[in-house]
Residue, then its C-alpha position, 0 to 999 in steps of 0.5 A: m663205222t664205229r671203230f674205223r679210223s676216219v683219217l686217211i693215213g698218207v698214201v704214196a705211189t710206189i716209185g716204180t709201179v708195174v701194171t700187168g693185165c690179169g691172166g686167163g683161166s679155164g674156170t671161174a667160181g662166178t660170172g665176170t668180165p673177161p680179162s684184158s690183153t696183157t699190158t705193162t706200164t712203168t711209171t717213175a716219180t719222186a716221192t713228192t710227185a708220187t703223193t700228188m699223183q695218187v690223190g684222186r686217181p684210181y688204180p688202173p685195171g690189172r696188177n698194181t704194185v702199190s706202196f703206202d706210207v704208214n706212220g713213216v714206214r713204207r708198206n707194200a701190197v699187190v692190188v689187182v683191179p678188174v677190167d670193168t669198174s663202171r659199177p660197184v665191185p667186191l673187195v677181197f683182202v688176202f693175207h699171207g702166212h708167216g714168212g710169206s709175201g703178197a706176191k707168193i700167195e697171189r700166185k698160189f691162190d689167184i683169187e682174181d682169176l676165180w672172181r674177175d669182178a673183184v678187186v683183190v689185195y695181197p699185202d706184205g707183212l713185216v718182220g717182228h711178229q714172233g711165230v711158232t716157226d720163227p721165235k725171233g720174228v725175223k720173217p714177215g708176219w702180222q700182229t695177232r693181238l690188239g696193241e702188238l707192235g704198236d698196231r702197225d698192221l691195223a694201221f696198214y689195213d686202215a690205209m689200204h682200206n681208205a685208199l681203195y675206197a677213195k680210188l675205186p667204186v668199192d661195194r661197201d656191202r661186199v668187203f671180205l677178208m681171207g688169210h692163211s696161218n698167221g695171216s688168218a690170225f690177223v684176219s680174226l683180229l681185223l674182224n674183231q676190230r674192223g668188223d663193222a665194214i666186213a661182209a664175211t671172212a675165211n680162216l685157213s689153217g688157223q681159226p679164230p680164238a674164243r677171246l675174239l669170237e665172243s665179242d666179234p660182230v656176227r658175220s658168215m665164216f669159212m674155216a679150213m683146217g687139216e687134221r694132220d696140221p703140224i704147226v696149228p694142231y687140228a684139235n686147237q682149231a676145231r675148238s672154234i667150231p662150236i663157238a662159231e655155231r653158237k655165235l652165228g646161231v646156225d643149226p648143225s642138224t640141217a648141215t649140208v655136206n659135200g666131200y670135206l665141205r660142210s655148210e650150216r645155215g642160220q637166220g638172215n643168210l648167215e653161214l658157217a662153212t667148214y672144210i676139214s681135210p686129212g691134210g696138213h698146214d698147206v691149203p688144198p688147191e680147191v679151197p680158194g675156189l670154195v672160198v670165192a663161192f662162199f664170199q659170193r653168197h654173202t653181203r654185209s647187210a644180208g649175212 
């Protein structure tokens, strides 16, 4: 990977790791292994033994709360592992909006129940980024520009990415990024800076800026936006659509439309999917399932 850091940042297990089996659901966007019965395992260790424990040991199936030591700062993420890891599995990163957390967006999106074959990661942001609704940066968020906050969040992503590759049979052709609002802005930065390893992205309530789209690798993209968004104006988000169409080489005249969802196809299975609803900044409940179905259609090597 041309721009990807090759040195694994030290990874430490969380002092109290809680593992909970995935909950069941009435429907999935794809076929997968049924969830196991719910179990709870608690492990405590000192930082020294935790470091030793993590080396080479895979994360068990279910819900894992994991800590990473990134340049001396403890970073946390929920990592949900499918029951069957006997074959390569997709990997989905989901980034919360400003003021949120990994656990909150996990409860809201529940990607692991929609795609039970996938490893799903819900990281926690840190305070410091100054957002529209938080000008002093006192709520958790993500960097949105290269060099901001010492690139702390790019380093966090590298640590998670490398640890997951080392511990689980990740299908390197099916690594996906999804984010809401400020998390969507971070997804755009990640595609620009780490896109060689990414298959497709989903930007929800915050679309990629032109300054990044122009130099992004060519990847299928899902964009969701609300026409009454009071935080990220719809007009600003919509400007990204024609730029993405040119970037992906899709043909708008051949688009298929299903409700608010529009899909434009290009060569090599490339796709630009746009979901434009009359709503606001919140993500409509049907969108996570549509994103999962979108991800399932794409790989890094074939659009």
